C-alpha angles and dihedrals in degrees: 000000000000130000102077098099101078140120129283093230099193090057096049126093112242091246092052093049093053089046089055090048090052091055091046093049091043090056090047091052092048091052089052094045095049103031107017128232091323089061092052089057090066094060114133137179089230095062089044087059090049090054092050093047097048093042089054094045097047095033089227117196104256129196124208120212134173117227143153124245136187091264093049104028098157107045125044114238130202118259132185122213136172142140091291090056088058090052093048090050091052093051090050090056094046093050091049095046096049091044090055090045091055091047089055094043094049105034105012086233118177089223089060093047092049091050091051092054092045096053107021097100094045093044092053091054093046091048090057090053095044107026095160095054093041092052092048094050092048096046098042095048089050090050091050089052090053091050090051093051093053093041094239110205099190100104094188092052095049096042089045090058091059089043090058090052092053092045091061092048093052091052100078091163130023096233141117092305095050096099095055095039091050092049092046093049092046096055094038088052091052089049092051093049095048092043090053091050090049090049094050101037099103092045092047092049091051091051095039090240126153118274123163091214094063095092091051092047092050092048088060094044092133095037112051092166088056090053092049091049092049093051092047091052091050092050091046091054091051093053092043089059092043094049091047089058092045092055089059090063119088096233107160104151112070090005094141092049091049093049091049089058097041099044100032116003096062088059095053096093092042092053091047092052092047091052093048093048092047090052091050091050093049092049090049092049091050092051090050092058 
């Protein structure tokens, strides 16, 4: 479900892109240092964004180091790490662990069981340090599983559940910025969930799998352009609310990088999907002639 909150590279200045890479690599290194190679496997763009946002907001003291990694074994690359990086790494592990736990609970999948054994010890320790976030992730993922089982059709209800999960993760401290961080995380979470459903719809329909966008898609059976417009408007509303909350936060450092992600980067996958589907439609129309 993750991977939608990333940069729009063509619109970034070179300096800003390398700064983003340094945060990304810093998070990767932290995951490896604290949780080993298995931790590194949980790395996501979304948690990198969380690290950049909270670092900017709280002006956390950040250290830059140069280090090699498996992807760049020859040349040392710059990496940024701080206390927020530690937090982002912990949230990565918790999300992965509870996702695996739900997979095992629901489908008795070996992948889920393996994931539980890989992250159980680390997840227990992180849960003790961040009980509020841990409880929210566990409960909301379980609720989402229940919605899936009963084929819940209320898109706002289901997406809102994931939004509530993300809201708790974005609130690292219950302080003066909690309201705006919670609102931002909530609507960004809804965007991610709906975007993921939009991305997977065709595959889910072929497999007969659950997808909360199915009712909307079927209601526009004779008007595919209408369906596309409706989904776009829903996504646009989610990001309008999220960006409104973001603008209330005094993020000075990395502000251009953050705005690139919020106003452009989150739409990268959507624009790519739209282009691909348009090309498929045009090819189909040409073959029909």
